[in-house]
C-alpha positions in Angstrom: 12.6 13.3 24.8 14.7 11.9 21.9 18.4 12.7 21.8 19.5 15.3 19.2 21.2 12.5 17.3 18.0 10.5 17.1 16.1 13.6 16.1 18.5 14.3 13.3 18.4 10.7 12.1 14.6 10.7 12.2 14.4 13.9 10.1 16.8 12.5 7.5 15.1 9.1 7.4 11.6 10.7 7.1 12.8 12.8 4.2 14.6 10.0 2.4 11.7 7.6 2.9 9.2 10.2 1.7 11.3 10.8 -1.5 11.6 7.1 -2.1 7.9 6.4 -1.6 7.0 9.2 -4.0 9.4 7.8 -6.6 8.0 4.3 -6.3 4.4 5.6 -6.5 5.4 7.3 -9.7 5.5 3.8 -11.2 1.8 3.3 -10.4 -0.8 3.1 -13.1 -3.7 2.9 -10.7 -4.3 5.9 -8.3 -2.8 5.5 -4.8 -6.2 5.6 -3.0 -7.5 2.8 -5.2 -4.4 0.7 -4.8 -4.7 1.1 -1.0 -8.2 -0.3 -1.1 -7.2 -3.2 -3.3 -4.3 -3.9 -0.9 -6.5 -3.9 2.1 -8.9 -6.3 0.5 -6.0 -8.5 -0.5 -4.6 -8.5 3.1 -7.9 -8.8 5.0 -10.4 -10.3 2.6 -13.9 -9.0 2.0 -15.0 -5.9 3.9 -17.9 -3.6 4.1 -17.5 -0.1 2.7 -17.6 1.3 6.2 -14.9 -1.1 7.4 -12.8 -0.2 4.4 -13.3 3.5 5.2 -12.2 2.9 8.8 -9.2 0.9 7.6 -8.1 3.7 5.2 -9.1 6.5 7.6 -11.4 8.2 5.1 -15.0 9.1 5.2 -17.5 6.4 4.2 -18.7 8.7 1.3 -15.2 8.9 0.0 -14.8 5.2 0.2 -18.1 4.6 -1.5 -16.8 6.6 -4.4 -13.5 4.7 -4.6 -15.4 1.4 -4.4 -17.7 2.6 -7.2 -14.7 3.5 -9.4 -13.1 0.1 -8.7 -16.4 -1.7 -9.5 -16.6 0.2 -12.8 -13.1 -1.1 -13.7 -14.1 -4.6 -12.7 -11.5 -4.8 -10.0 -13.9 -5.5 -7.1 -17.3 -7.1 -6.7 -20.0 -6.8 -4.1 -22.1 -9.5 -2.5 -24.5 -9.8 0.4 -23.1 -10.1 3.9 -23.6 -13.7 5.1 -25.0 -12.8 8.5 -26.4 -9.2 8.1 -28.7 -8.7 5.1 -28.4 -4.9 5.5 -24.7 -5.0 4.6 -22.8 -5.6 1.4 -19.2 -6.9 1.3 -16.7 -5.7 -1.2 -14.2 -8.3 -2.5 -11.3 -8.3 -4.9 -12.2 -9.8 -8.3 -9.8 -11.9 -10.3 -9.0 -8.8 -12.4 -8.4 -6.9 -9.1 -5.9 -9.5 -7.9 -4.2 -9.3 -11.3 -4.1 -5.5 -11.3 -2.7 -5.4 -7.7 -0.1 -8.0 -8.5 1.0 -6.0 -11.6 1.3 -2.8 -9.6 3.3 -4.6 -6.9 5.6 -6.1 -9.6 6.0 -2.7 -11.3 7.0 -1.1 -8.0 9.3 -3.9 -6.9 10.8 -4.1 -10.4 11.7 -0.4 -10.5 13.2 -0.6 -7.0 15.2 -3.8 -7.8 16.6 -2.2 -10.9 17.5 1.0 -8.9 19.2 -1.1 -6.3 21.2 -3.1 -8.9 22.2 -0.1 -10.9 22.7 2.4 -8.1 24.4 0.5 -5.3 27.6 -1.5 -5.1 27.8 -4.9 -3.3 28.6 -3.5 0.1 25.8 -0.9 -0.1 23.3 -3.7 -1.2 24.4 -5.8 1.8 24.0 -2.8 4.1 20.5 -2.1 2.7 19.5 -5.7 3.2 20.5 -5.5 6.8 18.7 -2.2 7.2 15.3 -3.5 6.1 15.0 -5.5 9.4 15.7 -2.3 11.3 13.0 -0.4 9.3 10.5 -3.2 10.0 11.3 -3.0 13.7 10.7 0.8 13.7 7.5 0.4 11.8 6.2 -2.1 14.4 7.3 0.0 17.4 
């Protein structure tokens, strides 16, 4: 059972991170679900629609719709699975790479601007040290 201090910190951190995440997502020009699919394909490489659905924890039918929308925008392509002719792999297109990079730059650009404008030198140093702690918590 966590201490009351840890529970209070956890509640405040969850609230602050949720607010920051929503604010950063506000900068997106591509819907969150589609960005998540592009990000997964960028990290992992080509995947089947079923594997993408499992990765994103959504139903295969929902993922098929998302992949279809991304294909319509030219952000992903499909090609035959090299070892299983019954399967099709979904892969980022060059336009998909460019769109994902633009989204990442937009998010990071807004956040960097907010850090520069909203924090003093001491606060920026504290935030820089805190990112390692957040990574450790995420990997716990």
